[in-house]
Kinemage of the C-alpha trace (Angstrom):
@kinemage 1
@onewidth
@group {chain A} dominant
@subgroup {mainchain}
@vectorlist {calphas} color= white
{ca met a 1} P -23.427 138.730 109.868
{ca lys a 2} L -25.502 136.471 112.017
{ca asn a 3} L -28.248 136.697 114.568
{ca gln a 4} L -26.506 136.284 117.911
{ca gly a 5} L -29.412 134.563 119.645
{ca lys a 6} L -29.615 134.356 123.407
{ca ser a 7} L -26.476 132.290 123.903
{ca gly a 8} L -24.357 134.561 121.686
{ca tyr a 9} L -25.232 137.728 123.568
{ca asn a 10} L -24.851 136.101 126.974
{ca gln a 11} L -21.212 135.264 126.252
{ca leu a 12} L -20.160 138.919 126.160
{ca glu a 13} L -17.502 139.561 128.804
{ca gly a 14} L -19.830 139.444 131.772
{ca val a 15} L -22.453 141.714 130.209
{ca ser a 16} L -25.891 140.151 129.950
{ca ala a 17} L -28.039 140.541 126.875
{ca glu a 18} L -30.756 141.997 129.077
{ca arg a 19} L -28.349 144.695 130.336
{ca leu a 20} L -27.220 145.492 126.789
{ca ala a 21} L -30.815 145.721 125.524
{ca ala a 22} L -31.820 148.039 128.370
{ca phe a 23} L -28.766 150.204 127.761
{ca leu a 24} L -29.659 150.494 124.068
{ca gly a 25} L -33.282 151.300 124.906
{ca ile a 26} L -34.806 148.230 123.286
{ca ser a 27} L -36.377 145.043 124.630
{ca asp a 28} L -34.592 141.720 124.936
{ca ala a 29} L -36.772 140.307 122.177
{ca glu a 30} L -35.870 143.196 119.861
{ca leu a 31} L -32.167 142.701 120.549
{ca tyr a 32} L -32.428 138.962 119.864
{ca ser a 33} L -34.271 139.648 116.594
{ca leu a 34} L -31.452 141.770 115.156
{ca lys a 35} L -28.712 140.302 113.020
{ca thr a 36} L -25.684 141.692 114.794
{ca lys a 37} L -21.959 141.466 114.320
{ca ile a 38} L -20.239 142.094 117.649
{ca thr a 39} L -16.588 143.072 117.622
{ca pro a 40} L -14.834 143.239 120.987
{ca val a 41} L -12.421 146.157 121.272
{ca lys a 42} L -9.450 145.234 123.453
{ca glu a 43} L -7.468 147.593 125.634
{ca asp a 44} L -3.664 147.525 125.909
{ca gly a 45} L -3.789 144.926 128.690
{ca gly a 46} L -5.831 142.572 126.530
{ca thr a 47} L -9.122 143.002 128.367
{ca ile a 48} L -12.208 143.937 126.413
{ca gly a 49} L -13.007 147.589 127.031
{ca ala a 50} L -15.766 148.132 124.501
{ca leu a 51} L -18.059 146.465 122.022
{ca met a 52} L -18.708 147.575 118.469
{ca leu a 53} L -22.135 146.393 117.368
{ca glu a 54} L -22.938 146.399 113.667
{ca phe a 55} L -26.548 145.761 112.698
{ca ala a 56} L -27.501 144.246 109.344
{ca thr a 57} L -28.583 146.560 106.552
{ca asp a 58} L -32.001 144.877 106.546
{ca ala a 59} L -32.545 145.323 110.300
{ca pro a 60} L -36.022 146.635 111.142
{ca ala a 61} L -35.987 150.441 111.126
{ca lys a 62} L -38.645 150.409 113.837
{ca val a 63} L -36.146 148.797 116.237
{ca leu a 64} L -33.075 150.735 115.088
{ca asn a 65} L -34.871 154.061 115.504
{ca lys a 66} L -35.153 153.343 119.238
{ca ile a 67} L -31.354 153.193 119.638
{ca ser a 68} L -30.161 156.714 120.408
{ca arg a 69} L -26.440 155.931 120.023
{ca leu a 70} L -26.785 154.611 116.487
{ca val a 71} L -24.077 155.893 114.123
{ca asn a 72} L -24.634 155.907 110.363
{ca gly a 73} L -27.832 153.915 110.852
{ca arg a 74} L -25.985 150.664 111.648
{ca tyr a 75} L -23.302 150.941 114.337
{ca val a 76} L -23.129 151.348 118.108
{ca tyr a 77} L -19.949 151.654 120.162
{ca val a 78} L -20.492 150.714 123.817
{ca leu a 79} L -17.913 150.944 126.597
{ca ile a 80} L -18.073 147.943 128.947
{ca asp a 81} L -17.653 150.270 131.935
{ca glu a 82} L -20.736 152.235 130.832
{ca leu a 83} L -22.782 149.052 130.925
{ca arg a 84} L -21.510 148.064 134.343
{ca leu a 85} L -21.947 151.562 135.822
{ca ser a 86} L -25.490 151.788 134.485
{ca glu a 87} L -26.383 148.795 136.680
{ca leu a 88} L -25.703 150.772 139.883
């Protein structure tokens, strides 16, 4: 698991790191500070429909506690359409 850094997050299927951070309810800086494994979830047509984010076991609890969608203390499943619709 690695820290994505700014360039890693900004390569996500047209979803900016800033948009992802806002959607999760954390700041850009907090998102960049997390060691995150991002797994794209592809739909039948091959396009990416969702992202599975897995945060490191040693991620700061103070940051993780701000993420309301957190599952089992380490995972977030985000639909790409949710991110795009939340921009409207």
